[in-house]
C-alpha positions in Angstrom: -7.5 7.3 -47.9 -8.3 8.6 -51.8 -8.6 5.2 -53.3 -8.7 7.3 -57.4 -5.1 8.6 -56.4 -3.4 5.1 -57.3 -4.5 5.4 -60.6 -4.1 9.1 -61.0 -0.6 7.7 -60.0 -0.3 5.2 -63.0 -0.6 2.3 -60.6 -2.8 -0.6 -62.3 -5.9 -1.7 -61.1 -4.5 -5.3 -60.7 -1.2 -4.3 -59.0 -3.6 -1.9 -56.4 -5.6 -5.2 -55.7 -2.4 -6.8 -54.8 -1.2 -3.9 -52.6 -4.3 -3.7 -50.7 -5.0 -7.3 -50.2 -1.1 -7.0 -48.9 -2.2 -4.2 -46.7 -4.9 -5.7 -44.9 -3.0 -8.7 -44.0 -0.5 -6.8 -42.5 -2.9 -5.1 -40.6 -4.3 -8.0 -39.5 -1.1 -9.5 -38.8 0.0 -6.6 -36.6 -3.7 -6.6 -35.2 -3.8 -10.0 -34.0 0.0 -9.7 -32.6 -1.3 -7.0 -30.6 -5.1 -8.4 -29.1 -6.8 -6.5 -26.3 -4.8 -3.1 -27.7 -8.3 -1.5 -28.6 -9.3 -2.5 -25.6 -6.9 -1.4 -23.4 -7.4 1.9 -25.2 -10.8 2.3 -24.6 -10.4 1.6 -20.9 -7.6 3.9 -20.2 -9.2 6.4 -22.0 -12.4 6.0 -20.1 -10.5 6.3 -17.0 -9.3 9.3 -17.7 -12.1 11.1 -18.9 -15.3 9.6 -17.1 -13.2 7.8 -14.1 -14.6 7.5 -10.5 -12.0 6.9 -8.2 -10.8 9.9 -6.7 -14.8 10.8 -6.2 -14.6 7.6 -4.5 -11.6 8.2 -2.4 -13.0 11.8 -1.0 -16.0 9.9 0.1 -14.1 7.1 1.9 -11.4 10.0 3.8 -14.1 11.9 4.9 -14.5 9.5 7.4 -10.9 10.3 8.7 -8.4 7.8 9.8 -9.7 4.2 9.8 -7.6 2.0 12.2 -8.7 -1.6 12.9 -11.4 -1.7 15.8 -12.5 2.1 15.6 -16.1 3.9 14.5 -14.6 5.3 11.3 -13.2 1.7 10.2 -16.3 0.5 11.1 -18.3 3.4 8.8 -16.1 2.7 5.9 -17.2 -1.1 6.2 -20.7 -0.2 5.8 -20.0 2.4 2.7 -17.8 0.4 1.1 -20.7 -2.2 0.6 -23.1 0.1 0.3 -21.4 1.3 -2.9 -20.6 -1.5 -4.5 -24.3 -2.6 -4.2 -25.4 1.2 -6.1 -22.6 -0.2 -8.6 -24.2 -3.3 -9.4 -21.9 -5.6 -8.2 -22.8 -9.3 -8.2 -22.4 -11.0 -4.8 -21.7 -8.1 -2.3 -21.2 -9.4 1.1 -18.9 -8.8 4.3 -16.8 -11.5 5.8 -16.9 -10.9 9.5 -13.5 -10.9 11.4 -12.4 -9.8 15.0 -10.0 -7.2 15.0 -7.3 -5.8 17.1 -7.9 -2.2 18.7 -5.2 -0.3 19.2 -5.8 2.9 20.8 -3.3 6.3 20.9 -4.3 8.1 23.3 -4.4 11.8 23.6 -0.7 12.4 25.2 2.3 12.2 23.2 4.9 14.4 24.4 8.9 14.3 24.4 11.5 17.2 25.3 15.3 17.2 25.9 15.5 18.7 29.3 17.5 21.2 31.2 20.0 20.7 28.4 23.2 22.9 28.5 23.1 24.3 25.6 19.4 24.3 24.9 17.5 24.6 28.5 13.9 22.4 27.2 12.9 22.0 24.5 9.9 20.0 23.0 10.7 17.3 20.4 7.5 16.3 17.7 6.5 12.4 18.6 3.5 9.7 17.9 3.4 6.4 19.4 4.4 3.5 17.2 1.3 1.2 16.4 1.0 -1.5 18.9 2.7 0.3 21.9 2.5 0.1 25.5 1.8 3.5 27.8 4.5 5.3 29.9 4.0 5.5 33.5 1.1 8.0 34.6 3.9 10.7 34.8 5.8 9.7 31.7 9.5 8.3 31.7 12.6 10.6 32.2 16.4 9.4 31.5 19.5 9.9 29.6 18.8 9.4 25.8 21.8 7.2 23.9 21.9 7.4 20.2 22.5 4.2 18.0 22.6 3.6 14.3 21.9 0.1 14.8 20.8 -3.2 16.8 24.6 -4.4 16.4 25.7 -1.1 17.6 23.0 -0.9 20.8 24.9 -4.5 21.7 28.2 -3.0 21.3 27.0 -1.0 24.3 26.7 -3.2 27.2 25.6 -1.9 30.3 25.8 1.5 29.2 22.1 0.9 27.5 20.5 -0.2 31.0 18.2 2.5 31.9 18.3 4.7 29.3 16.0 5.8 26.2 17.3 4.5 23.3 17.3 6.7 20.1 17.2 4.8 17.0 18.5 7.2 14.2 19.8 5.2 10.9 17.8 7.4 8.0 16.5 5.7 5.1 19.2 5.3 2.7 18.5 8.6 0.2 20.9 7.1 -2.6 18.6 3.9 -3.1 16.4 5.1 -6.8 13.2 2.5 -4.9 12.3 4.5 -1.5 10.4 0.8 -0.8 14.0 -0.4 -0.8 15.3 2.3 1.2 12.4 2.1 3.5 13.3 -1.8 3.9 16.7 -1.3 5.0 15.5 1.1 8.0 12.1 -0.3 8.8 13.7 -3.0 11.5 14.5 -0.4 13.8 10.8 0.3 14.0 9.6 -2.6 14.0 11.7 -4.8 16.2 13.8 -1.8 18.3 11.2 -2.2 21.3 12.2 -6.2 21.6 16.1 -4.9 21.1 16.0 -1.9 23.8 14.2 -3.8 26.2 16.9 -6.7 25.7 19.3 -4.1 26.2 17.9 -3.0 29.5 16.7 0.2 27.8 13.4 1.8 29.3 12.1 3.0 26.0 12.5 3.4 22.4 12.6 6.3 20.4 12.8 5.6 16.2 13.5 8.1 13.3 10.9 8.2 11.2 10.1 6.0 8.2 10.4 8.9 5.7 13.1 10.5 3.3 11.2 14.3 3.9 12.7 16.5 6.2 9.8 18.0 8.0 8.6 18.1 11.7 5.6 15.5 10.9 6.0 12.0 12.4 5.3 8.8 11.0 3.8 5.7 12.8 3.9 2.2 11.9 3.5 -1.3 13.5 5.9 -2.7 16.1 5.7 -5.6 18.2 6.8 -7.4 21.0 7.7 -10.0 22.0 7.2 -13.2 24.8 9.6 -12.9 27.5 11.1 -9.5 26.9 9.5 -6.9 28.9 7.2 -4.5 26.9 8.5 -0.8 27.4 7.1 2.6 24.8 8.0 3.2 21.7 7.5 7.2 19.9 8.4 7.8 16.5 10.3 11.1 15.9 9.9 13.6 13.4 13.1 13.8 10.7 13.9 17.3 12.2 13.4 16.5 15.7 15.5 13.3 14.9 18.6 15.5 13.5 18.4 17.9 16.7 18.0 15.5 18.9 21.3 13.8 18.2 23.3 17.3 17.0 22.5 17.8 20.8 24.0 14.7 21.9 27.0 15.1 19.8 27.5 18.5 21.5 26.8 17.6 25.1 27.3 13.6 25.1 24.8 13.5 28.2 21.0 14.5 27.4 18.2 13.9 29.6 14.6 13.4 27.8 10.8 13.4 28.9 8.4 11.2 27.2 5.0 10.6 27.8 2.1 8.2 25.8 -1.4 7.2 27.1 -1.8 5.1 24.4 -3.8 1.2 24.9 -4.8 -1.9 23.7 -8.4 -2.2 24.2 -10.0 -6.0 23.4 -10.6 -7.2 19.6 -13.4 -5.8 18.0 -16.0 -6.9 15.1 -15.0 -5.9 11.8 -15.4 -6.7 7.7 -13.8 -7.6 4.9 -15.7 -6.4 1.9 -16.1 -8.4 -1.1 -18.2 -7.9 -4.5 -17.3 -9.2 -7.8 -18.1 -9.6 -11.9 -19.4 -12.9 -11.8 -17.5 -14.7 -14.9 -19.6 -15.5 -18.4 -18.0 -18.6 -19.1 -16.1 -20.1 -15.9 -17.5 -18.2 -13.0 -15.3 -20.6 -10.5 -12.3 -19.6 -11.5 -11.5 -16.0 -9.9 -8.7 -13.2 -10.2 -9.0 -10.7 -6.7 -8.3 -7.5 -6.8 -8.0 -5.3 -3.8 -6.4 -3.3 -1.4 -6.9 -2.4 2.4 -9.5 -0.5 4.0 -7.9 0.0 7.4 -5.6 2.9 7.9 -3.2 4.0 10.8 -4.9 6.8 12.8 -2.9 9.5 11.4 -3.8 12.1 8.2 -7.0 10.2 6.5 -5.2 7.2 4.9 -5.7 8.3 1.7 -2.6 6.6 -0.2 -2.4 4.1 2.7 -4.3 2.4 1.3 -7.4 4.2 0.5 -6.0 4.6 -3.5 -5.8 0.8 -3.3 -9.4 0.5 -2.3 -11.4 2.9 -4.8 -8.6 1.7 -7.4 -10.1 -2.2 -6.9 -13.8 -0.6 -6.8 -12.9 1.4 -9.8 -11.7 -1.7 -11.8 -14.8 -3.7 -11.4 -16.7 -0.1 -12.3 -15.0 0.7 -15.4 -15.3 -2.8 -17.0 -19.4 -2.9 -16.7 -19.1 1.1 -17.7 -17.4 -0.3 -21.0 -19.8 -3.6 -21.1 -16.8 -5.6 -20.9 -18.2 -8.9 -19.6 -15.2 -11.4 -18.1 -14.8 -15.2 -18.7 -14.2 -15.5 -15.7 -14.8 -13.5 -11.7 -13.5 -10.8 -11.2 -13.8 -10.2 -7.3 -13.0 -6.4 -5.5 -12.1 -7.5 -1.6 -11.3 -4.4 0.7 -9.2 -6.4 3.2 -9.4 -5.3 6.7 -6.6 -5.2 9.2 -3.5 -5.2 7.0 -1.5 -2.2 9.5 -1.7 -4.0 12.9 -2.6 -7.9 12.4 -3.5 -9.1 8.8 -6.9 -10.6 10.1 -8.8 -9.9 7.1 -6.2 -11.7 4.5 -6.0 -14.2 6.6 -9.9 -15.0 6.8 -10.0 -14.5 3.1 -7.3 -16.8 2.7 -8.8 -19.8 5.1 -12.1 -19.5 3.2 -10.1 -19.3 -0.7 -8.5 -22.8 0.5 -11.8 -24.3 1.4 -13.6 -23.3 -1.6 -14.8 -25.2 -4.3 -13.6 -22.1 -6.7 -9.9 -22.0 -7.9 -7.9 -18.2 -7.7 -5.9 -18.0 -10.8 -4.3 -14.5 -9.5 -4.3 -11.8 -6.6 -3.5 -8.4 -7.6 -2.7 -5.9 -4.9 -2.7 -2.0 -4.7 -1.0 -0.8 -1.8 1.8 1.6 -2.7 -0.5 4.6 -2.9 -1.7 6.7 -5.6 1.0 7.5 -7.9 1.7 7.1 -11.6 1.5 3.3 -12.7 4.7 1.7 -13.3 4.3 -1.4 -13.9 3.6 -4.8 -11.5 6.0 -6.9 -9.3 5.1 -10.2 -9.6 5.2 -13.6 -7.5 4.6 -17.3 -9.6 6.2 -19.4 -11.7 8.7 -18.2 -14.4 5.9 -19.3 -17.3 3.2 -17.3 -15.4 5.7 -14.3 -15.4 6.3 -14.7 -19.0 2.6 -14.7 -20.0 2.7 -11.5 -17.9 5.2 -10.2 -19.7 4.3 -10.8 -23.5 1.3 -8.4 -22.1 3.1 -5.1 -21.6 2.3 -3.8 -24.7 -0.8 -3.4 -23.2 0.3 -0.8 -20.3 3.6 1.5 -22.8 1.3 4.2 -23.7 1.4 5.4 -20.0 4.3 4.1 -18.7 3.4 1.1 -17.2 4.5 -1.9 -18.9 7.8 -2.6 -16.8 6.7 -6.1 -15.0 9.0 -7.8 -13.1 9.7 -10.5 -10.3 9.3 -9.3 -7.0 6.8 -8.7 -4.3 3.5 -8.5 -5.0 1.2 -7.5 -1.8 0.6 -8.2 2.5 -2.8 -9.1 1.8 -2.4 -11.2 -0.9 0.4 -13.2 0.6 -1.7 -16.0 2.1 -2.8 -16.7 -1.3 0.8 -16.2 -2.6 1.7 -19.2 0.0 -1.4 -21.2 -1.1 0.1 -21.0 -4.8 -2.0 -17.9 -6.3 0.2 -15.7 -8.4 0.5 -12.9 -7.0 0.5 -9.1 -8.7 1.4 -6.1 -6.9 0.6 -2.8 -8.8 4.2 -0.7 -8.9 3.7 3.0 -8.6 5.9 5.4 -9.1 7.7 5.8 -5.3 9.4 8.6 -5.0 6.9 10.5 -3.0 5.2 7.5 -1.1 7.0 7.9 2.2 6.8 11.9 2.0 2.7 10.7 3.2 3.1 7.5 4.6 1.6 6.7 8.0 1.7 10.4 9.0 -0.5 13.6 8.8 0.8 14.2 5.3 -1.8 11.4 4.2 -5.0 13.0 2.7 -7.0 13.3 -0.1 -5.0 16.2 -1.3 -2.2 14.3 -1.9 -3.2 12.3 -4.2 -3.6 13.2 -7.8 -6.7 12.4 -9.7 -5.2 11.6 -13.2 -2.3 9.4 -11.8 -5.0 7.3 -9.3 -7.1 6.8 -12.6 -4.3 5.6 -14.5 -3.6 3.0 -11.7 -6.9 2.0 -11.7 -6.7 1.6 -15.5 -3.9 -0.4 -15.7 -5.1 -2.5 -12.9 -8.6 -2.5 -15.1 -6.4 -4.1 -18.1 -4.4 -6.9 -16.5 -8.1 -8.0 -14.6 -9.7 -8.1 -17.9 -7.2 -9.7 -20.0 -6.1 -12.6 -17.2 -10.0 -12.9 -16.9 -10.2 -13.9 -20.3 -6.8 -15.4 -21.4 -6.4 -17.1 -18.1 -2.9 -17.2 -16.3 
C-alpha cells in the first residue's frame, strides 16, 4: 500500500494514524477469530503441490489384493513398517494379531441351463467372502427370486431345495450412496442364513452397486450357529437383470452354481503403527488410520488403500512443514477390517490398558474421492467444538461437519468413549468400485486423494494443539 496517497488525498497525518490503528486492530481481530487459517492453507498447498499419497498408493496396490492371511497382506504390513521408518516417524512398530484366512479358489461359475428362451447362458458371479464351497460337481437347482427376507418367508415350502436369488437393488434415488448401500446390504450379509432357514440350497445376491455392468462385487457374509451353511455368491447387475427377466418370462428356471472357496486356519498378521510424538502432552493421542487389508478383487485402491496412505501422508505433511503437535498423532494401519475386525479389537484392547489417553480417533474408509467433511460420533459439546473449526476446510469444500458414524476400525475406541471422526468424501462413484475388480489405482484421482489427506492433516493438527 502506497502511504503517500493518503496525504495526496488530503488526509491529515493524525487522521491517517487513527485509520491505520483501526485497520490493524480489525485485521488482527479477524485473524484471531480464525486461528490456524494460514497453517491450513499451507497444508493444503503443500498437499496439492508436493503430496506423496498417490505415489504411496501406487506402491501399496502393486502387491495386488490384500485379503487377511494372504501373502499380499503380509507384504503390505512390511511395506507399511518400512515406509513409516523411511519417513522418520516415531515409535514405528507392529502389533501382532491372528486373522481369518479365507481363500476364493479358482472356480466361480454360474449359468442358466436349458432355458426355453435362451438355452444355456453363463452368468458372471463371484463368491461372497466367507462362503463355503459348493459340492465338487456344483449345485443344480431351480432359482426363485425375492426382493426381501419377508418375501422369502412368504414362499414357505416353495423355497425348499431352491437357489434363492436376492434381487433388491440399491436405491438409486438416495443422494448419499452409503444410505442406499445400507438399505440393501443385509441381503448380502445375512442372505445365506435366511435362505438356509427357508430350506434353500444356495444364495445368489445382486451386487451392491448402483452401476450397471458385468462386474460382480464381493463382500462379507455370515453364518449362524444351528443353521446349515450354504454357498453364497454375488451376481453382476447386468447378470441380475438378465436372470430376473428370464424368470419373469419362464417362471421355472434352473441354475448351475460352482464355487471352490475354503476357509483355512487363522494366520499371523499385524497392525502397523507409527507416530509424531507430542511436544507437550505426548501421553494424549489422536489416532488417524485406515485398514490395510482389502477384498481379493481389484487391488483395494479406494477400499482402503486410500485411507491408509492418507493417514501416512498426514504425518508426512506435518513433518514436512515442521509443525510440531502438542499431542501425539498416531497413524494406525489396521488389519482385517473386511472380514473380522481383529486388528481393531487388538488395538482397542491395548488402548484400554494403556496409561495414555486417546482424545480422538479419525478414520478414512469411504474412498479416495474429494473430501466433503467429517461425520462425528461424540457428545454435543465436542461436536460443536469441531464445527467451530469448519472454516478451515471451506476452501476445499470439506466444511460439512455433522453427527454420524465414524468408522469400523475405530468403533472399539468409540465404545470406550473416544470421539470418533470419519472423513466423508464425495460418495457418488464409490460403489462403482467397492469390493470389485474395478477398484484399482487408475480409479483414484491424485488431487482428490491429496485433498482428503490435507483435510485430515488439518484436523489432526488442530485437535493436537487445542484438545477436544
